[in-house]
PyMOL commands that place a pseudoatom at each C-alpha (Angstrom):
pseudoatom trace, name=CA, resn=MET, resi=1, chain=A, elem=C, hetatm=0, pos=[26.105, 26.907, -45.620]
pseudoatom trace, name=CA, resn=GLN, resi=2, chain=A, elem=C, hetatm=0, pos=[26.124, 28.573, -42.241]
pseudoatom trace, name=CA, resn=PHE, resi=3, chain=A, elem=C, hetatm=0, pos=[24.247, 27.272, -39.222]
pseudoatom trace, name=CA, resn=THR, resi=4, chain=A, elem=C, hetatm=0, pos=[22.748, 29.695, -36.734]
pseudoatom trace, name=CA, resn=LYS, resi=5, chain=A, elem=C, hetatm=0, pos=[21.531, 28.917, -33.246]
pseudoatom trace, name=CA, resn=LYS, resi=6, chain=A, elem=C, hetatm=0, pos=[18.420, 30.564, -31.874]
pseudoatom trace, name=CA, resn=THR, resi=7, chain=A, elem=C, hetatm=0, pos=[18.904, 31.538, -28.266]
pseudoatom trace, name=CA, resn=SER, resi=8, chain=A, elem=C, hetatm=0, pos=[15.527, 33.125, -27.589]
pseudoatom trace, name=CA, resn=SER, resi=9, chain=A, elem=C, hetatm=0, pos=[12.495, 30.975, -26.857]
pseudoatom trace, name=CA, resn=GLY, resi=10, chain=A, elem=C, hetatm=0, pos=[10.119, 32.927, -29.054]
pseudoatom trace, name=CA, resn=GLY, resi=11, chain=A, elem=C, hetatm=0, pos=[8.384, 35.389, -26.740]
pseudoatom trace, name=CA, resn=LEU, resi=12, chain=A, elem=C, hetatm=0, pos=[4.797, 34.491, -25.846]
pseudoatom trace, name=CA, resn=LEU, resi=13, chain=A, elem=C, hetatm=0, pos=[4.986, 30.965, -27.248]
pseudoatom trace, name=CA, resn=GLY, resi=14, chain=A, elem=C, hetatm=0, pos=[8.000, 30.207, -25.065]
pseudoatom trace, name=CA, resn=ILE, resi=15, chain=A, elem=C, hetatm=0, pos=[6.214, 31.477, -21.957]
pseudoatom trace, name=CA, resn=ILE, resi=16, chain=A, elem=C, hetatm=0, pos=[3.186, 29.288, -22.707]
pseudoatom trace, name=CA, resn=LYS, resi=17, chain=A, elem=C, hetatm=0, pos=[5.409, 26.209, -23.136]
pseudoatom trace, name=CA, resn=LEU, resi=18, chain=A, elem=C, hetatm=0, pos=[7.170, 26.974, -19.856]
pseudoatom trace, name=CA, resn=LEU, resi=19, chain=A, elem=C, hetatm=0, pos=[3.859, 27.378, -18.018]
pseudoatom trace, name=CA, resn=ILE, resi=20, chain=A, elem=C, hetatm=0, pos=[2.555, 24.075, -19.387]
pseudoatom trace, name=CA, resn=LYS, resi=21, chain=A, elem=C, hetatm=0, pos=[5.714, 22.288, -18.240]
pseudoatom trace, name=CA, resn=LEU, resi=22, chain=A, elem=C, hetatm=0, pos=[5.500, 23.845, -14.776]
pseudoatom trace, name=CA, resn=ILE, resi=23, chain=A, elem=C, hetatm=0, pos=[1.823, 22.912, -14.433]
pseudoatom trace, name=CA, resn=LEU, resi=24, chain=A, elem=C, hetatm=0, pos=[2.585, 19.309, -15.447]
pseudoatom trace, name=CA, resn=ILE, resi=25, chain=A, elem=C, hetatm=0, pos=[5.443, 19.036, -12.953]
pseudoatom trace, name=CA, resn=VAL, resi=26, chain=A, elem=C, hetatm=0, pos=[3.323, 20.460, -10.123]
pseudoatom trace, name=CA, resn=ALA, resi=27, chain=A, elem=C, hetatm=0, pos=[0.427, 18.129, -11.026]
pseudoatom trace, name=CA, resn=VAL, resi=28, chain=A, elem=C, hetatm=0, pos=[2.698, 15.070, -10.961]
pseudoatom trace, name=CA, resn=LEU, resi=29, chain=A, elem=C, hetatm=0, pos=[4.117, 16.093, -7.584]
pseudoatom trace, name=CA, resn=VAL, resi=30, chain=A, elem=C, hetatm=0, pos=[0.662, 16.678, -6.077]
pseudoatom trace, name=CA, resn=ILE, resi=31, chain=A, elem=C, hetatm=0, pos=[-0.656, 13.350, -7.371]
pseudoatom trace, name=CA, resn=GLY, resi=32, chain=A, elem=C, hetatm=0, pos=[2.450, 11.587, -6.014]
pseudoatom trace, name=CA, resn=ILE, resi=33, chain=A, elem=C, hetatm=0, pos=[2.012, 13.166, -2.585]
pseudoatom trace, name=CA, resn=ILE, resi=34, chain=A, elem=C, hetatm=0, pos=[-1.665, 12.151, -2.519]
pseudoatom trace, name=CA, resn=PHE, resi=35, chain=A, elem=C, hetatm=0, pos=[-0.820, 8.534, -3.397]
pseudoatom trace, name=CA, resn=ILE, resi=36, chain=A, elem=C, hetatm=0, pos=[1.942, 8.375, -0.771]
pseudoatom trace, name=CA, resn=ALA, resi=37, chain=A, elem=C, hetatm=0, pos=[-0.446, 9.771, 1.847]
pseudoatom trace, name=CA, resn=LYS, resi=38, chain=A, elem=C, hetatm=0, pos=[-3.008, 7.063, 1.045]
pseudoatom trace, name=CA, resn=ILE, resi=39, chain=A, elem=C, hetatm=0, pos=[-0.553, 4.214, 1.775]
pseudoatom trace, name=CA, resn=ASP, resi=40, chain=A, elem=C, hetatm=0, pos=[-1.229, 2.706, 5.195]
pseudoatom trace, name=CA, resn=PHE, resi=41, chain=A, elem=C, hetatm=0, pos=[2.108, 1.703, 6.683]
pseudoatom trace, name=CA, resn=PRO, resi=42, chain=A, elem=C, hetatm=0, pos=[1.801, -0.874, 9.482]
pseudoatom trace, name=CA, resn=ALA, resi=43, chain=A, elem=C, hetatm=0, pos=[2.862, 0.183, 12.945]
pseudoatom trace, name=CA, resn=PRO, resi=44, chain=A, elem=C, hetatm=0, pos=[5.376, -2.015, 14.791]
pseudoatom trace, name=CA, resn=ASN, resi=45, chain=A, elem=C, hetatm=0, pos=[3.723, -4.482, 17.179]
pseudoatom trace, name=CA, resn=LYS, resi=46, chain=A, elem=C, hetatm=0, pos=[6.731, -5.204, 19.366]
pseudoatom trace, name=CA, resn=LYS, resi=47, chain=A, elem=C, hetatm=0, pos=[7.484, -2.676, 22.077]
pseudoatom trace, name=CA, resn=ILE, resi=48, chain=A, elem=C, hetatm=0, pos=[11.171, -1.757, 22.020]
pseudoatom trace, name=CA, resn=GLU, resi=49, chain=A, elem=C, hetatm=0, pos=[12.687, -1.264, 25.438]
pseudoatom trace, name=CA, resn=LYS, resi=50, chain=A, elem=C, hetatm=0, pos=[16.355, -1.104, 26.339]
pseudoatom trace, name=CA, resn=ILE, resi=51, chain=A, elem=C, hetatm=0, pos=[17.569, -1.166, 29.925]
pseudoatom trace, name=CA, resn=ILE, resi=52, chain=A, elem=C, hetatm=0, pos=[20.514, 1.156, 30.514]
pseudoatom trace, name=CA, resn=PRO, resi=53, chain=A, elem=C, hetatm=0, pos=[22.731, 0.262, 33.471]
pseudoatom trace, name=CA, resn=ASN, resi=54, chain=A, elem=C, hetatm=0, pos=[23.471, 2.942, 36.087]
pseudoatom trace, name=CA, resn=GLU, resi=55, chain=A, elem=C, hetatm=0, pos=[27.208, 2.769, 35.312]
pseudoatom trace, name=CA, resn=ASN, resi=56, chain=A, elem=C, hetatm=0, pos=[26.709, 4.842, 32.174]
pseudoatom trace, name=CA, resn=PHE, resi=57, chain=A, elem=C, hetatm=0, pos=[25.173, 7.796, 34.019]
pseudoatom trace, name=CA, resn=LYS, resi=58, chain=A, elem=C, hetatm=0, pos=[27.423, 10.566, 35.308]
pseudoatom trace, name=CA, resn=THR, resi=59, chain=A, elem=C, hetatm=0, pos=[26.369, 13.329, 37.666]
pseudoatom trace, name=CA, resn=ILE, resi=60, chain=A, elem=C, hetatm=0, pos=[27.152, 16.826, 36.500]
pseudoatom trace, name=CA, resn=LYS, resi=61, chain=A, elem=C, hetatm=0, pos=[27.433, 19.641, 39.053]
for i in range(1, 61): cmd.bond("trace and resi %d" % i, "trace and resi %d" % (i + 1))
show_as sticks, trace
zoom trace
């Protein structure tokens, strides 16, 4: 008994399967982006301020 491997996807049927997979992947990505956009992340309340001493500054001519 000899086993053979099909390397072609079957013409039109293969193209339809590929299109369905691509549409599903795009749909999942779009839905994920919409859900991430709906999340309301809280803004930080504390104001961050760092005082830099004058010793660190150098004048460039």
